[in-house]
C-alpha positions in Angstrom: 0.0 0.0 0.0 1.4 3.3 -1.0 1.5 6.0 1.6 0.5 9.5 0.6 1.9 12.5 2.3 -0.6 15.1 3.4 0.7 18.6 4.3 -0.1 19.2 7.9 -0.4 22.5 9.6 3.0 24.3 9.9 5.0 23.4 13.0 6.1 26.1 15.5 9.5 26.5 13.8 7.8 26.8 10.4 5.3 29.3 11.8 8.2 31.4 13.1 10.1 31.1 9.8 6.9 31.9 7.9 6.4 35.1 9.9 10.0 36.1 9.6 10.1 35.4 5.8 6.9 37.3 5.4 8.5 40.3 7.1 11.4 40.1 4.7 9.0 39.7 1.8 7.2 42.9 2.8 10.6 44.6 2.8 11.3 43.3 -0.8 7.8 44.4 -1.9 8.5 47.8 -0.5 11.9 47.9 -2.3 10.2 47.1 -5.6 7.7 49.9 -5.1 10.4 52.3 -4.1 12.7 51.5 -7.1 9.7 51.7 -9.5 8.9 55.2 -8.1 12.6 56.3 -8.3 13.0 55.0 -11.9 9.9 57.0 -12.9 11.3 60.2 -11.5 15.0 59.7 -12.4 15.9 62.3 -15.0 19.3 61.2 -16.0 20.5 58.5 -18.3 23.3 57.8 -15.9 22.2 55.2 -13.4 18.9 54.1 -14.9 20.2 50.7 -16.0 21.6 50.1 -12.5 18.3 51.0 -10.9 16.3 48.8 -13.2 18.7 45.9 -12.6 18.3 46.3 -8.8 14.5 46.5 -9.1 14.6 43.2 -11.1 16.7 41.6 -8.5 14.3 42.7 -5.7 11.5 41.0 -7.8 13.6 37.8 -7.9 14.2 38.0 -4.2 10.5 38.5 -3.5 9.7 35.5 -5.8 12.2 33.3 -3.9 10.7 34.3 -0.5 7.2 33.7 -1.8 8.2 30.2 -3.0 9.9 29.4 0.3 6.9 30.6 2.3 4.5 28.4 0.2 6.8 25.4 0.6 6.6 25.8 4.4 2.8 25.8 4.1 2.4 29.6 4.7 0.5 32.3 2.9 2.9 34.9 1.4 2.2 38.6 1.9 0.8 40.3 -1.2 1.7 43.9 -0.4 4.3 45.9 1.6 1.8 47.2 4.1 2.7 50.2 6.3 6.4 50.0 5.5 5.5 50.5 1.8 3.4 53.6 2.6 6.2 55.1 4.7 8.9 54.4 2.1 6.7 55.7 -0.7 6.3 59.1 1.1 10.0 59.3 1.9 11.1 58.4 -1.6 8.7 61.0 -3.0 10.4 63.6 -0.9 13.9 62.4 -1.9 12.9 62.4 -5.6 11.8 66.0 -5.2 15.3 67.0 -4.1 17.0 65.3 -7.0 18.7 62.2 -8.3 21.5 62.2 -5.7 19.0 62.4 -2.8 16.9 59.6 -4.3 20.0 57.3 -4.6 21.1 58.1 -1.1 17.6 57.1 0.2 17.7 53.9 -1.9 21.1 53.1 -0.4 19.7 53.6 3.1 16.9 51.3 2.3 19.3 48.6 1.1 21.3 49.0 4.4 18.0 48.5 6.3 17.3 45.4 4.2 20.8 44.1 4.8 20.4 44.5 8.6 17.0 42.7 8.4 18.7 39.7 6.6 21.6 39.7 9.1 19.1 39.7 12.0 17.1 36.8 10.4 20.3 34.8 10.2 20.9 35.4 13.9 17.3 34.3 14.7 17.4 30.9 16.5 13.9 30.2 15.4 14.7 30.5 11.7 14.7 27.2 9.9 17.8 26.1 8.1 16.4 26.2 4.5 15.4 29.9 5.1 18.9 30.6 6.4 20.4 29.1 3.3 18.4 31.3 1.0 19.3 34.4 2.9 23.0 33.5 3.3 23.6 32.3 -0.2 21.4 34.6 -2.3 19.4 37.4 -0.6 22.1 38.9 1.6 24.8 38.9 -1.1 22.4 40.5 -3.6 21.7 43.3 -1.0 25.4 43.9 -0.4 25.9 44.2 -4.1 23.0 46.7 -4.4 24.7 48.9 -1.7 28.0 48.8 -3.6 26.3 49.7 -6.9 24.3 52.6 -5.3 27.4 54.0 -3.6 29.3 53.9 -6.9 26.3 55.6 -8.6 26.2 58.3 -5.9 29.9 59.1 -6.6 29.0 59.5 -10.3 26.1 61.9 -9.8 
């Protein structure tokens, strides 16, 4: 007789990891919205390719987090929530002051994201598969975004 596996309710560790990954997903969704807004307002040719590349990488990170949350039996967040509202308002102000201010704000957002990923790695309740995704893909991507934005700031 062949046994069939039925997905049970998430365990405590899965629930903890689902909540933590959803928090990180909200950050990625907020970043996507913020980059989209910055790209729309960016006047110069210089930097637009880098901003579009980073936006695409945030979309990839959000996709990976969604897939991981689903694999744990969770329901992925669909919007950035209050964080997105706040970053939208701040990015609008930064855009008003020009490209350099916009890039400085984007850099700060990436630094906040990097800290969130580092904190998730230190979280004892985070499951190993989530740690691996963060350590191997999401955190290195974020570090590269910071370096790219810092170089762009120097060019502006």
